[in-house]
ChimeraX commands (.cxc) that place a marker at each C-alpha (Angstrom):
marker #1 position 0.00,0.00,0.00 radius 0.5
marker #1 position 1.17,3.51,-0.81 radius 0.5
marker #1 position 0.63,4.72,2.77 radius 0.5
marker #1 position 2.94,2.03,4.12 radius 0.5
marker #1 position 5.62,2.82,1.52 radius 0.5
marker #1 position 5.47,6.52,2.42 radius 0.5
marker #1 position 5.79,5.72,6.13 radius 0.5
marker #1 position 8.87,3.60,5.41 radius 0.5
marker #1 position 10.33,6.44,3.34 radius 0.5
marker #1 position 9.65,8.84,6.22 radius 0.5
marker #1 position 11.59,6.53,8.56 radius 0.5
marker #1 position 14.46,6.27,6.06 radius 0.5
marker #1 position 14.65,10.06,5.77 radius 0.5
marker #1 position 14.66,10.47,9.55 radius 0.5
marker #1 position 17.57,8.04,9.82 radius 0.5
marker #1 position 19.51,9.69,6.99 radius 0.5
marker #1 position 18.94,13.19,8.40 radius 0.5
marker #1 position 20.27,12.04,11.76 radius 0.5
marker #1 position 23.31,10.44,10.09 radius 0.5
marker #1 position 24.12,13.57,8.04 radius 0.5
marker #1 position 23.74,15.78,11.10 radius 0.5
marker #1 position 26.20,13.59,13.01 radius 0.5
marker #1 position 28.72,13.77,10.16 radius 0.5
marker #1 position 28.45,17.56,9.96 radius 0.5
marker #1 position 29.30,17.90,13.64 radius 0.5
marker #1 position 32.69,16.29,13.00 radius 0.5
marker #1 position 33.70,18.72,10.24 radius 0.5
marker #1 position 35.54,22.05,10.70 radius 0.5
marker #1 position 33.89,25.45,10.88 radius 0.5
marker #1 position 33.79,27.73,7.86 radius 0.5
marker #1 position 33.00,27.37,4.19 radius 0.5
marker #1 position 34.88,26.72,0.97 radius 0.5
marker #1 position 34.43,28.43,-2.36 radius 0.5
marker #1 position 35.80,27.23,-5.68 radius 0.5
marker #1 position 36.70,29.83,-8.31 radius 0.5
marker #1 position 37.72,28.99,-11.85 radius 0.5
marker #1 position 41.07,30.34,-13.00 radius 0.5
marker #1 position 41.48,29.55,-16.70 radius 0.5
marker #1 position 41.71,25.72,-16.79 radius 0.5
marker #1 position 42.04,25.25,-13.03 radius 0.5
marker #1 position 40.13,25.96,-9.83 radius 0.5
marker #1 position 41.32,27.88,-6.81 radius 0.5
marker #1 position 40.01,27.21,-3.33 radius 0.5
marker #1 position 39.05,29.90,-0.87 radius 0.5
marker #1 position 38.17,29.56,2.79 radius 0.5
marker #1 position 35.66,31.85,4.52 radius 0.5
marker #1 position 34.90,32.15,8.23 radius 0.5
marker #1 position 31.90,34.37,7.48 radius 0.5
marker #1 position 33.87,37.62,7.64 radius 0.5
marker #1 position 37.06,37.18,5.71 radius 0.5
marker #1 position 38.06,35.05,2.74 radius 0.5
marker #1 position 41.53,33.61,2.21 radius 0.5
marker #1 position 43.18,31.54,-0.49 radius 0.5
marker #1 position 43.85,27.87,0.29 radius 0.5
marker #1 position 47.11,26.57,-1.20 radius 0.5
marker #1 position 47.43,23.00,-2.46 radius 0.5
marker #1 position 49.18,21.96,0.76 radius 0.5
marker #1 position 45.84,22.57,2.51 radius 0.5
marker #1 position 44.09,20.01,0.31 radius 0.5
marker #1 position 43.00,17.82,3.25 radius 0.5
marker #1 position 41.34,20.82,4.89 radius 0.5
marker #1 position 39.76,21.75,1.55 radius 0.5
marker #1 position 38.39,18.21,1.19 radius 0.5
marker #1 position 36.78,18.42,4.62 radius 0.5
marker #1 position 35.17,21.75,3.77 radius 0.5
marker #1 position 33.96,20.39,0.43 radius 0.5
marker #1 position 32.42,17.41,2.25 radius 0.5
marker #1 position 30.76,19.85,4.62 radius 0.5
marker #1 position 29.32,21.84,1.72 radius 0.5
marker #1 position 27.95,18.67,0.12 radius 0.5
marker #1 position 26.49,17.34,3.37 radius 0.5
marker #1 position 24.95,20.72,4.18 radius 0.5
marker #1 position 23.28,20.83,0.78 radius 0.5
marker #1 position 22.14,17.21,1.16 radius 0.5
marker #1 position 20.78,18.01,4.62 radius 0.5
marker #1 position 18.70,20.86,3.21 radius 0.5
marker #1 position 17.37,18.60,0.42 radius 0.5
marker #1 position 16.43,15.89,2.92 radius 0.5
marker #1 position 14.60,18.38,5.14 radius 0.5
marker #1 position 12.57,19.62,2.16 radius 0.5
marker #1 position 11.72,16.06,1.15 radius 0.5
marker #1 position 10.73,15.16,4.70 radius 0.5
marker #1 position 8.56,18.27,4.94 radius 0.5
marker #1 position 6.67,17.16,1.81 radius 0.5
marker #1 position 6.22,13.61,3.15 radius 0.5
marker #1 position 5.08,14.86,6.55 radius 0.5
marker #1 position 2.48,17.03,4.81 radius 0.5
marker #1 position 1.29,14.06,2.73 radius 0.5
marker #1 position 0.92,11.81,5.76 radius 0.5
marker #1 position -0.88,14.52,7.70 radius 0.5
marker #1 position -3.64,14.67,5.08 radius 0.5
marker #1 position -3.51,11.14,3.63 radius 0.5
marker #1 position -5.75,8.16,4.36 radius 0.5
marker #1 position -4.68,5.90,7.20 radius 0.5
marker #1 position -3.11,2.50,6.75 radius 0.5
marker #1 position -6.61,1.00,6.74 radius 0.5
marker #1 position -8.26,2.32,3.58 radius 0.5
marker #1 position -12.02,2.72,3.64 radius 0.5
marker #1 position -12.33,0.40,0.64 radius 0.5
marker #1 position -10.86,-2.46,2.70 radius 0.5
marker #1 position -13.19,-1.77,5.62 radius 0.5
marker #1 position -16.13,-2.47,3.29 radius 0.5
marker #1 position -14.83,-6.03,2.92 radius 0.5
marker #1 position -15.06,-6.83,6.62 radius 0.5
marker #1 position -17.95,-8.90,7.88 radius 0.5
marker #1 position -19.05,-6.11,10.21 radius 0.5
marker #1 position -19.57,-3.65,7.36 radius 0.5
marker #1 position -22.57,-5.52,5.96 radius 0.5
marker #1 position -21.23,-5.14,2.43 radius 0.5
marker #1 position -18.94,-8.16,2.38 radius 0.5
marker #1 position -21.56,-10.66,1.24 radius 0.5
marker #1 position -22.80,-8.34,-1.51 radius 0.5
marker #1 position -19.25,-7.80,-2.76 radius 0.5
marker #1 position -18.32,-11.49,-2.93 radius 0.5
marker #1 position -19.27,-11.87,-6.62 radius 0.5
marker #1 position -17.04,-8.93,-7.56 radius 0.5
marker #1 position -13.94,-10.64,-6.16 radius 0.5
marker #1 position -14.60,-14.06,-7.64 radius 0.5
marker #1 position -11.89,-15.36,-10.00 radius 0.5
marker #1 position -12.69,-14.69,-13.63 radius 0.5
marker #1 position -12.72,-18.42,-14.43 radius 0.5
marker #1 position -15.83,-20.29,-13.27 radius 0.5
marker #1 position -13.79,-23.49,-12.92 radius 0.5
marker #1 position -11.23,-21.76,-10.67 radius 0.5
marker #1 position -13.97,-20.09,-8.67 radius 0.5
marker #1 position -15.58,-23.49,-8.07 radius 0.5
marker #1 position -12.17,-24.96,-7.13 radius 0.5
marker #1 position -11.60,-22.19,-4.60 radius 0.5
marker #1 position -14.96,-22.74,-2.90 radius 0.5
marker #1 position -15.13,-26.54,-3.12 radius 0.5
marker #1 position -14.62,-28.31,0.26 radius 0.5
marker #1 position -11.08,-29.55,0.85 radius 0.5
marker #1 position -9.02,-31.25,3.56 radius 0.5
marker #1 position -7.66,-28.53,5.83 radius 0.5
marker #1 position -5.19,-28.40,8.66 radius 0.5
marker #1 position -7.01,-29.24,11.87 radius 0.5
marker #1 position -4.04,-28.74,14.21 radius 0.5
marker #1 position -4.10,-25.95,16.78 radius 0.5
marker #1 position -7.48,-24.45,15.84 radius 0.5
marker #1 position -7.14,-22.03,18.76 radius 0.5
marker #1 position -4.45,-20.21,16.73 radius 0.5
marker #1 position -6.91,-19.30,13.98 radius 0.5
marker #1 position -7.63,-15.82,15.32 radius 0.5
marker #1 position -7.24,-13.49,12.33 radius 0.5
marker #1 position -10.50,-12.98,10.42 radius 0.5
marker #1 position -9.74,-12.15,6.78 radius 0.5
marker #1 position -11.67,-10.31,4.11 radius 0.5
marker #1 position -12.12,-13.60,2.23 radius 0.5
marker #1 position -13.90,-15.09,5.25 radius 0.5
marker #1 position -11.10,-17.36,6.49 radius 0.5
marker #1 position -9.67,-17.44,9.98 radius 0.5
marker #1 position -5.89,-17.52,9.83 radius 0.5
marker #1 position -2.94,-17.71,12.20 radius 0.5
marker #1 position -1.16,-14.39,11.77 radius 0.5
marker #1 position -1.59,-10.84,10.57 radius 0.5
marker #1 position 0.93,-11.49,7.79 radius 0.5
marker #1 position -1.08,-14.45,6.48 radius 0.5
marker #1 position -4.20,-12.30,6.65 radius 0.5
marker #1 position -2.41,-9.65,4.59 radius 0.5
marker #1 position -1.42,-12.20,1.93 radius 0.5
marker #1 position -5.01,-13.50,1.94 radius 0.5
marker #1 position -6.41,-10.00,1.45 radius 0.5
marker #1 position -4.12,-9.10,-1.45 radius 0.5
marker #1 position -4.73,-12.41,-3.23 radius 0.5
marker #1 position -8.47,-11.99,-2.71 radius 0.5
marker #1 position -8.81,-8.41,-3.97 radius 0.5
marker #1 position -6.72,-9.33,-7.04 radius 0.5
marker #1 position -9.19,-12.16,-7.80 radius 0.5
marker #1 position -6.53,-14.86,-7.53 radius 0.5
marker #1 position -8.01,-18.25,-6.53 radius 0.5
marker #1 position -6.46,-19.86,-3.47 radius 0.5
marker #1 position -7.06,-22.25,-0.60 radius 0.5
marker #1 position -5.78,-21.74,2.92 radius 0.5
marker #1 position -3.88,-24.62,4.57 radius 0.5
marker #1 position -5.08,-27.20,2.05 radius 0.5
marker #1 position -3.51,-30.63,2.58 radius 0.5
marker #1 position -0.72,-31.74,0.26 radius 0.5
marker #1 position 0.74,-35.27,0.29 radius 0.5
marker #1 position 4.47,-35.54,-0.33 radius 0.5
marker #1 position 5.41,-39.19,-0.20 radius 0.5
marker #1 position 4.38,-40.40,3.26 radius 0.5
marker #1 position 4.18,-36.88,4.66 radius 0.5
marker #1 position 1.16,-34.60,4.67 radius 0.5
marker #1 position 1.91,-30.88,4.76 radius 0.5
marker #1 position -0.37,-27.87,4.77 radius 0.5
marker #1 position 1.04,-25.01,2.67 radius 0.5
marker #1 position -0.19,-21.66,3.92 radius 0.5
marker #1 position -1.69,-21.00,0.50 radius 0.5
marker #1 position -2.35,-23.26,-2.46 radius 0.5
marker #1 position -2.87,-20.96,-5.44 radius 0.5
marker #1 position -4.08,-21.41,-9.01 radius 0.5
marker #1 position -2.84,-18.98,-11.63 radius 0.5
marker #1 position -5.87,-16.89,-12.63 radius 0.5
marker #1 position -5.20,-17.38,-16.36 radius 0.5
marker #1 position -3.36,-20.69,-16.76 radius 0.5
marker #1 position -4.68,-22.60,-13.75 radius 0.5
marker #1 position -1.13,-23.66,-12.87 radius 0.5
marker #1 position -0.67,-24.58,-9.19 radius 0.5
marker #1 position 1.63,-22.60,-6.92 radius 0.5
marker #1 position 2.28,-22.79,-3.20 radius 0.5
marker #1 position 3.02,-19.92,-0.84 radius 0.5
marker #1 position 4.70,-20.45,2.50 radius 0.5
marker #1 position 5.18,-17.59,4.91 radius 0.5
marker #1 position 7.80,-18.14,7.61 radius 0.5
marker #1 position 7.09,-15.63,10.31 radius 0.5
marker #1 position 9.50,-16.43,13.16 radius 0.5
marker #1 position 12.84,-16.73,11.43 radius 0.5
marker #1 position 14.70,-15.22,14.38 radius 0.5
marker #1 position 13.67,-18.28,16.43 radius 0.5
marker #1 position 16.34,-21.00,15.98 radius 0.5
marker #1 position 13.98,-23.96,16.35 radius 0.5
marker #1 position 11.43,-22.41,13.98 radius 0.5
marker #1 position 14.05,-21.57,11.36 radius 0.5
marker #1 position 15.41,-25.13,11.43 radius 0.5
marker #1 position 11.90,-26.49,10.84 radius 0.5
marker #1 position 11.43,-23.99,8.01 radius 0.5
marker #1 position 14.62,-25.17,6.29 radius 0.5
marker #1 position 13.55,-28.80,6.75 radius 0.5
marker #1 position 10.18,-28.02,5.18 radius 0.5
marker #1 position 11.83,-26.29,2.23 radius 0.5
marker #1 position 14.07,-29.34,1.72 radius 0.5
marker #1 position 10.98,-31.56,1.70 radius 0.5
marker #1 position 9.29,-29.42,-0.94 radius 0.5
marker #1 position 12.42,-29.39,-3.08 radius 0.5
marker #1 position 12.84,-33.17,-2.87 radius 0.5
marker #1 position 9.40,-33.53,-4.49 radius 0.5
marker #1 position 10.07,-31.04,-7.26 radius 0.5
marker #1 position 8.35,-28.04,-5.69 radius 0.5
marker #1 position 11.11,-25.50,-6.13 radius 0.5
marker #1 position 11.29,-22.12,-4.38 radius 0.5
marker #1 position 10.86,-19.19,-6.83 radius 0.5
marker #1 position 9.52,-21.66,-9.45 radius 0.5
marker #1 position 6.49,-23.42,-7.96 radius 0.5
marker #1 position 6.89,-22.22,-4.39 radius 0.5
marker #1 position 6.66,-18.61,-3.24 radius 0.5
marker #1 position 8.28,-17.94,0.12 radius 0.5
marker #1 position 8.24,-14.91,2.39 radius 0.5
marker #1 position 10.00,-14.40,5.68 radius 0.5
marker #1 position 9.94,-12.10,8.67 radius 0.5
marker #1 position 11.50,-11.56,12.07 radius 0.5
marker #1 position 10.42,-9.49,15.03 radius 0.5
marker #1 position 12.36,-6.49,13.73 radius 0.5
marker #1 position 11.61,-7.07,10.04 radius 0.5
marker #1 position 7.88,-7.64,9.51 radius 0.5
marker #1 position 6.40,-8.62,6.18 radius 0.5
marker #1 position 5.19,-5.59,4.22 radius 0.5
marker #1 position 2.25,-5.28,1.86 radius 0.5
marker #1 position 4.66,-3.83,-0.70 radius 0.5
marker #1 position 6.61,-7.11,-0.77 radius 0.5
marker #1 position 3.42,-9.14,-1.16 radius 0.5
marker #1 position 2.08,-6.94,-3.94 radius 0.5
marker #1 position 5.34,-7.21,-5.88 radius 0.5
marker #1 position 5.27,-11.01,-5.64 radius 0.5
marker #1 position 1.63,-11.19,-6.71 radius 0.5
marker #1 position 2.38,-8.96,-9.69 radius 0.5
marker #1 position 5.45,-11.03,-10.59 radius 0.5
marker #1 position 3.71,-14.41,-10.49 radius 0.5
marker #1 position 0.07,-13.82,-11.33 radius 0.5
marker #1 position -0.71,-10.45,-12.93 radius 0.5
marker link #1:1,2 radius 0.2
marker link #1:2,3 radius 0.2
marker link #1:3,4 radius 0.2
marker link #1:4,5 radius 0.2
marker link #1:5,6 radius 0.2
marker link #1:6,7 radius 0.2
marker link #1:7,8 radius 0.2
marker link #1:8,9 radius 0.2
marker link #1:9,10 radius 0.2
marker link #1:10,11 radius 0.2
marker link #1:11,12 radius 0.2
marker link #1:12,13 radius 0.2
marker link #1:13,14 radius 0.2
marker link #1:14,15 radius 0.2
marker link #1:15,16 radius 0.2
marker link #1:16,17 radius 0.2
marker link #1:17,18 radius 0.2
marker link #1:18,19 radius 0.2
marker link #1:19,20 radius 0.2
marker link #1:20,21 radius 0.2
marker link #1:21,22 radius 0.2
marker link #1:22,23 radius 0.2
marker link #1:23,24 radius 0.2
marker link #1:24,25 radius 0.2
marker link #1:25,26 radius 0.2
marker link #1:26,27 radius 0.2
marker link #1:27,28 radius 0.2
marker link #1:28,29 radius 0.2
marker link #1:29,30 radius 0.2
marker link #1:30,31 radius 0.2
marker link #1:31,32 radius 0.2
marker link #1:32,33 radius 0.2
marker link #1:33,34 radius 0.2
marker link #1:34,35 radius 0.2
marker link #1:35,36 radius 0.2
marker link #1:36,37 radius 0.2
marker link #1:37,38 radius 0.2
marker link #1:38,39 radius 0.2
marker link #1:39,40 radius 0.2
marker link #1:40,41 radius 0.2
marker link #1:41,42 radius 0.2
marker link #1:42,43 radius 0.2
marker link #1:43,44 radius 0.2
marker link #1:44,45 radius 0.2
marker link #1:45,46 radius 0.2
marker link #1:46,47 radius 0.2
marker link #1:47,48 radius 0.2
marker link #1:48,49 radius 0.2
marker link #1:49,50 radius 0.2
marker link #1:50,51 radius 0.2
marker link #1:51,52 radius 0.2
marker link #1:52,53 radius 0.2
marker link #1:53,54 radius 0.2
marker link #1:54,55 radius 0.2
marker link #1:55,56 radius 0.2
marker link #1:56,57 radius 0.2
marker link #1:57,58 radius 0.2
marker link #1:58,59 radius 0.2
marker link #1:59,60 radius 0.2
marker link #1:60,61 radius 0.2
marker link #1:61,62 radius 0.2
marker link #1:62,63 radius 0.2
marker link #1:63,64 radius 0.2
marker link #1:64,65 radius 0.2
marker link #1:65,66 radius 0.2
marker link #1:66,67 radius 0.2
marker link #1:67,68 radius 0.2
marker link #1:68,69 radius 0.2
marker link #1:69,70 radius 0.2
marker link #1:70,71 radius 0.2
marker link #1:71,72 radius 0.2
marker link #1:72,73 radius 0.2
marker link #1:73,74 radius 0.2
marker link #1:74,75 radius 0.2
marker link #1:75,76 radius 0.2
marker link #1:76,77 radius 0.2
marker link #1:77,78 radius 0.2
marker link #1:78,79 radius 0.2
marker link #1:79,80 radius 0.2
marker link #1:80,81 radius 0.2
marker link #1:81,82 radius 0.2
marker link #1:82,83 radius 0.2
marker link #1:83,84 radius 0.2
marker link #1:84,85 radius 0.2
marker link #1:85,86 radius 0.2
marker link #1:86,87 radius 0.2
marker link #1:87,88 radius 0.2
marker link #1:88,89 radius 0.2
marker link #1:89,90 radius 0.2
marker link #1:90,91 radius 0.2
marker link #1:91,92 radius 0.2
marker link #1:92,93 radius 0.2
marker link #1:93,94 radius 0.2
marker link #1:94,95 radius 0.2
marker link #1:95,96 radius 0.2
marker link #1:96,97 radius 0.2
marker link #1:97,98 radius 0.2
marker link #1:98,99 radius 0.2
marker link #1:99,100 radius 0.2
marker link #1:100,101 radius 0.2
marker link #1:101,102 radius 0.2
marker link #1:102,103 radius 0.2
marker link #1:103,104 radius 0.2
marker link #1:104,105 radius 0.2
marker link #1:105,106 radius 0.2
marker link #1:106,107 radius 0.2
marker link #1:107,108 radius 0.2
marker link #1:108,109 radius 0.2
marker link #1:109,110 radius 0.2
marker link #1:110,111 radius 0.2
marker link #1:111,112 radius 0.2
marker link #1:112,113 radius 0.2
marker link #1:113,114 radius 0.2
marker link #1:114,115 radius 0.2
marker link #1:115,116 radius 0.2
marker link #1:116,117 radius 0.2
marker link #1:117,118 radius 0.2
marker link #1:118,119 radius 0.2
marker link #1:119,120 radius 0.2
marker link #1:120,121 radius 0.2
marker link #1:121,122 radius 0.2
marker link #1:122,123 radius 0.2
marker link #1:123,124 radius 0.2
marker link #1:124,125 radius 0.2
marker link #1:125,126 radius 0.2
marker link #1:126,127 radius 0.2
marker link #1:127,128 radius 0.2
marker link #1:128,129 radius 0.2
marker link #1:129,130 radius 0.2
marker link #1:130,131 radius 0.2
marker link #1:131,132 radius 0.2
marker link #1:132,133 radius 0.2
marker link #1:133,134 radius 0.2
marker link #1:134,135 radius 0.2
marker link #1:135,136 radius 0.2
marker link #1:136,137 radius 0.2
marker link #1:137,138 radius 0.2
marker link #1:138,139 radius 0.2
marker link #1:139,140 radius 0.2
marker link #1:140,141 radius 0.2
marker link #1:141,142 radius 0.2
marker link #1:142,143 radius 0.2
marker link #1:143,144 radius 0.2
marker link #1:144,145 radius 0.2
marker link #1:145,146 radius 0.2
marker link #1:146,147 radius 0.2
marker link #1:147,148 radius 0.2
marker link #1:148,149 radius 0.2
marker link #1:149,150 radius 0.2
marker link #1:150,151 radius 0.2
marker link #1:151,152 radius 0.2
marker link #1:152,153 radius 0.2
marker link #1:153,154 radius 0.2
marker link #1:154,155 radius 0.2
marker link #1:155,156 radius 0.2
marker link #1:156,157 radius 0.2
marker link #1:157,158 radius 0.2
marker link #1:158,159 radius 0.2
marker link #1:159,160 radius 0.2
marker link #1:160,161 radius 0.2
marker link #1:161,162 radius 0.2
marker link #1:162,163 radius 0.2
marker link #1:163,164 radius 0.2
marker link #1:164,165 radius 0.2
marker link #1:165,166 radius 0.2
marker link #1:166,167 radius 0.2
marker link #1:167,168 radius 0.2
marker link #1:168,169 radius 0.2
marker link #1:169,170 radius 0.2
marker link #1:170,171 radius 0.2
marker link #1:171,172 radius 0.2
marker link #1:172,173 radius 0.2
marker link #1:173,174 radius 0.2
marker link #1:174,175 radius 0.2
marker link #1:175,176 radius 0.2
marker link #1:176,177 radius 0.2
marker link #1:177,178 radius 0.2
marker link #1:178,179 radius 0.2
marker link #1:179,180 radius 0.2
marker link #1:180,181 radius 0.2
marker link #1:181,182 radius 0.2
marker link #1:182,183 radius 0.2
marker link #1:183,184 radius 0.2
marker link #1:184,185 radius 0.2
marker link #1:185,186 radius 0.2
marker link #1:186,187 radius 0.2
marker link #1:187,188 radius 0.2
marker link #1:188,189 radius 0.2
marker link #1:189,190 radius 0.2
marker link #1:190,191 radius 0.2
marker link #1:191,192 radius 0.2
marker link #1:192,193 radius 0.2
marker link #1:193,194 radius 0.2
marker link #1:194,195 radius 0.2
marker link #1:195,196 radius 0.2
marker link #1:196,197 radius 0.2
marker link #1:197,198 radius 0.2
marker link #1:198,199 radius 0.2
marker link #1:199,200 radius 0.2
marker link #1:200,201 radius 0.2
marker link #1:201,202 radius 0.2
marker link #1:202,203 radius 0.2
marker link #1:203,204 radius 0.2
marker link #1:204,205 radius 0.2
marker link #1:205,206 radius 0.2
marker link #1:206,207 radius 0.2
marker link #1:207,208 radius 0.2
marker link #1:208,209 radius 0.2
marker link #1:209,210 radius 0.2
marker link #1:210,211 radius 0.2
marker link #1:211,212 radius 0.2
marker link #1:212,213 radius 0.2
marker link #1:213,214 radius 0.2
marker link #1:214,215 radius 0.2
marker link #1:215,216 radius 0.2
marker link #1:216,217 radius 0.2
marker link #1:217,218 radius 0.2
marker link #1:218,219 radius 0.2
marker link #1:219,220 radius 0.2
marker link #1:220,221 radius 0.2
marker link #1:221,222 radius 0.2
marker link #1:222,223 radius 0.2
marker link #1:223,224 radius 0.2
marker link #1:224,225 radius 0.2
marker link #1:225,226 radius 0.2
marker link #1:226,227 radius 0.2
marker link #1:227,228 radius 0.2
marker link #1:228,229 radius 0.2
marker link #1:229,230 radius 0.2
marker link #1:230,231 radius 0.2
marker link #1:231,232 radius 0.2
marker link #1:232,233 radius 0.2
marker link #1:233,234 radius 0.2
marker link #1:234,235 radius 0.2
marker link #1:235,236 radius 0.2
marker link #1:236,237 radius 0.2
marker link #1:237,238 radius 0.2
marker link #1:238,239 radius 0.2
marker link #1:239,240 radius 0.2
marker link #1:240,241 radius 0.2
marker link #1:241,242 radius 0.2
marker link #1:242,243 radius 0.2
marker link #1:243,244 radius 0.2
marker link #1:244,245 radius 0.2
marker link #1:245,246 radius 0.2
marker link #1:246,247 radius 0.2
marker link #1:247,248 radius 0.2
marker link #1:248,249 radius 0.2
marker link #1:249,250 radius 0.2
marker link #1:250,251 radius 0.2
marker link #1:251,252 radius 0.2
marker link #1:252,253 radius 0.2
marker link #1:253,254 radius 0.2
marker link #1:254,255 radius 0.2
marker link #1:255,256 radius 0.2
marker link #1:256,257 radius 0.2
marker link #1:257,258 radius 0.2
marker link #1:258,259 radius 0.2
view
C-alpha cells in the first residue's frame, strides 16, 4: 500500500537526516568556495567575515570543507523532502483504507461484494470454494478474520489473503498436500488466474527463532525433494520481530507471479 511505503520512506529520511547531522558535527567550521582560474580551480576559505586563499598543501582541509558543503546541501534537500512527506501523511488516508473496511464482515457489504472478487474463471472459482481437507491442528491459533472469510494464524497471512483476494486470484488456505508419506499444509495453495497452474506460498514468520528456522529449512528441503522448487512453484516470504512482512513485498510477488 502507498501509505505504508510513504511511512517507510519517512523513517528512512529520519535516519539519513540524523546520520548527516552527526557527520556535519565532526567537520571544521567555515566554508569553501571554488573559483575557476582559466583551466584550473582555486580554493578559498571563509569564516563568514574574511576570505583567504587555500594553497594545495591545505588540500586535506579543503576536502573536509567540500564534504561539509555537500552534506549541508544534502541536509537541506532531505529536510525539504521530509517536509513534503510529513504534509502528505498529515492529510492522507490511514493504513486501513475505507475500501478495505467495506470487505469486513461487520460492514454488511462483504456478502454483496463477494461476486465482484470471484476469480474470472468459473472453474477456478468453483475450485476455490469446493470443500477440501484442511489443517485441523491448533485451531485455537486461527484468530485473524480475513476479508475472504477465512480465519488464519497471523496478521501477515491475513495480509497475503487480502491481497490475493482483492486481485481475484483463486487460493485455498492450509489445504492438505501429500508428499510421499508426509502430509503438509502449505499456507496458501494458489491457481494462476489465467493458466490454472498450481503454486504454493509459504510464509515463515519467526525466522529469528532458531527452532522455527530449522523447521522452516527442513520443510523447504521436503518441498524441493518432491520437485516443488522455491521461486519456481513455491513462493516464500520471511519475517522476524524487527523485520515484519510488508504489503509492498506481497504486492510485488503477486504482480510477478500472477498479474
